[in-house]
VOSEDO-17285 format. One record per residue (C-alpha): residue in one letter; y negated, x negated, z negated. Coordinates in Angstrom, 3 decimals. Each point is the difference from the previous one (the first is absolute). Example, Ala and Ser with C-alpha at 12.3 -4.5 7.8 and 13.67 -1.06 7.14 Angstrom:
A;4.500;-12.300;-7.800 $
S;-3.440;-1.370;0.660 $
END
This chain:
M;8.835;-23.065;-67.880 $
P;0.475;-2.119;3.153 $
S;2.499;-2.314;-1.667 $
G;1.482;2.187;-2.701 $
G;-1.220;0.688;-3.479 $
S;0.184;2.744;-2.571 $
S;0.278;3.643;1.009 $
I;-2.896;2.312;-0.721 $
A;2.100;1.793;-2.624 $
D;0.735;-3.334;-1.706 $
V;-3.693;-0.845;-0.115 $
F;-0.919;3.292;-1.675 $
N;2.855;-0.417;-2.482 $
V;-1.628;-3.118;-1.489 $
I;-3.672;0.963;-0.120 $
I;-1.746;2.398;-2.346 $
L;-2.632;2.203;1.581 $
S;-2.731;1.174;-2.328 $
E;-2.962;0.311;2.351 $
E;-1.221;3.245;1.536 $
A;-0.496;-1.795;3.320 $
F;0.978;-3.328;1.506 $
T;0.494;-1.720;3.335 $
V;3.297;-1.180;1.450 $
R;-0.629;-2.940;2.301 $
L;2.469;-0.897;2.712 $
I;-0.616;-3.665;0.770 $
G;1.027;-1.911;3.057 $
E;2.005;1.029;2.997 $
S;2.263;3.016;0.033 $
S;3.752;-0.343;0.263 $
E;1.491;0.178;3.477 $
F;1.443;3.399;-0.972 $
T;-3.420;1.388;-0.990 $
N;-1.615;-1.498;3.104 $
Q;2.611;1.736;2.157 $
E;-0.628;3.289;-1.791 $
L;-3.750;-0.347;0.598 $
L;0.534;-0.833;3.650 $
K;2.378;2.939;0.472 $
F;-2.514;2.329;-1.659 $
Y;-2.718;-1.051;2.435 $
Q;2.354;0.176;2.991 $
N;1.081;3.525;-0.951 $
N;-3.396;1.386;-1.039 $
Y;-2.748;-2.020;1.678 $
P;1.547;-1.811;2.990 $
S;-3.210;-0.166;2.054 $
K;-1.998;-1.426;-2.915 $
L;2.738;-2.577;-0.615 $
E;0.088;-0.958;3.673 $
E;-3.782;-0.390;0.063 $
A;0.152;-2.247;-3.078 $
F;2.861;-2.081;1.420 $
N;-1.834;-0.449;3.316 $
S;-2.961;-1.520;-1.848 $
S;-0.308;-3.267;-1.868 $
G;1.141;1.931;-3.100 $
N;-2.275;-1.755;-2.456 $
M;-1.587;1.922;-2.830 $
H;-3.474;-0.010;1.590 $
N;1.154;1.439;3.347 $
S;-1.056;3.635;0.453 $
A;3.179;0.697;2.010 $
I;2.071;-0.020;-3.192 $
A;-2.202;2.579;-1.742 $
G;2.330;2.820;1.017 $
V;3.017;-1.492;-1.754 $
R;-2.020;-1.464;-2.877 $
E;-1.410;3.403;-0.986 $
K;3.528;1.458;-0.017 $
F;1.426;-2.733;-2.223 $
P;-0.038;1.999;-3.279 $
E;1.993;2.716;1.756 $
A;2.394;-2.589;1.470 $
L;0.497;-1.761;-3.334 $
S;0.673;3.352;-1.684 $
A;2.941;0.505;2.374 $
T;1.741;-3.245;-1.018 $
T;2.943;-0.337;-2.355 $
L;-2.015;-2.443;-2.115 $
F;-2.782;2.536;-0.581 $
Q;2.406;2.868;-0.595 $
E;1.866;-2.037;-2.634 $
L;-3.303;-0.930;-1.642 $
T;-1.099;3.629;-0.030 $
L;3.302;1.106;-1.495 $
E;-0.284;-2.493;-2.870 $
L;-3.650;0.863;-0.619 $
N;0.795;3.711;-0.079 $
K;2.714;-0.621;-2.608 $
L;-2.674;-1.624;-2.164 $
G;-2.515;2.812;0.513 $
Y;-2.243;-1.695;2.580 $
H;-0.946;0.668;3.606 $
V;-1.579;-1.995;2.818 $
A;-3.675;0.804;0.419 $
N;-1.002;-2.428;2.753 $
I;1.241;-2.780;2.265 $
D;-2.356;-2.827;1.006 $
F;0.836;-3.156;1.907 $
E;-1.589;-3.026;1.607 $
K;0.626;-2.445;2.818 $
F;1.932;2.484;2.149 $
I;1.407;-1.583;3.168 $
A;2.045;1.589;2.783 $
S;1.538;-2.090;2.784 $
K;3.057;0.054;2.252 $
K;1.093;-3.359;-1.379 $
Y;-0.283;0.801;-3.725 $
G;0.034;3.795;-0.136 $
I;-2.025;1.562;-2.805 $
S;-1.194;-2.563;-2.540 $
I;-1.618;1.115;-3.235 $
P;-0.611;-2.884;-2.407 $
D;-1.399;1.992;-2.938 $
V;0.382;3.693;-0.856 $
Y;-1.630;1.649;-3.014 $
I;1.596;3.246;-1.164 $
R;-2.128;1.877;-2.549 $
V;2.125;1.883;-2.519 $
I;-1.150;2.698;-2.432 $
K;1.740;1.718;-2.932 $
N;0.877;3.630;0.715 $
A;-2.191;2.521;-1.803 $
END
């Protein structure tokens, strides 16, 4: 929610979930807060991989960003956004099964940029 919007709890208060599985899609850029959380995660846990990515061109086809790209699901899981999503899903009897994403970019100028994230959700057994 780069420029505001409804909270995750508000979203789940107005939809009815009847499927056994579905995908939550995060579209567009992350908020500055989430970007800072991602950056801090990498700085604290994978500083050499982050430095390698930032010393490269940073585009999604550059092999130098592979180290941070492969750790993105772990990094996203550490964010407030993801934790709030997980909390609301758990209340409804669901859990996150998988995180996929595309067009991952890492650069000194823009930080970590993830245009589209697909979070696969499954009903608890």
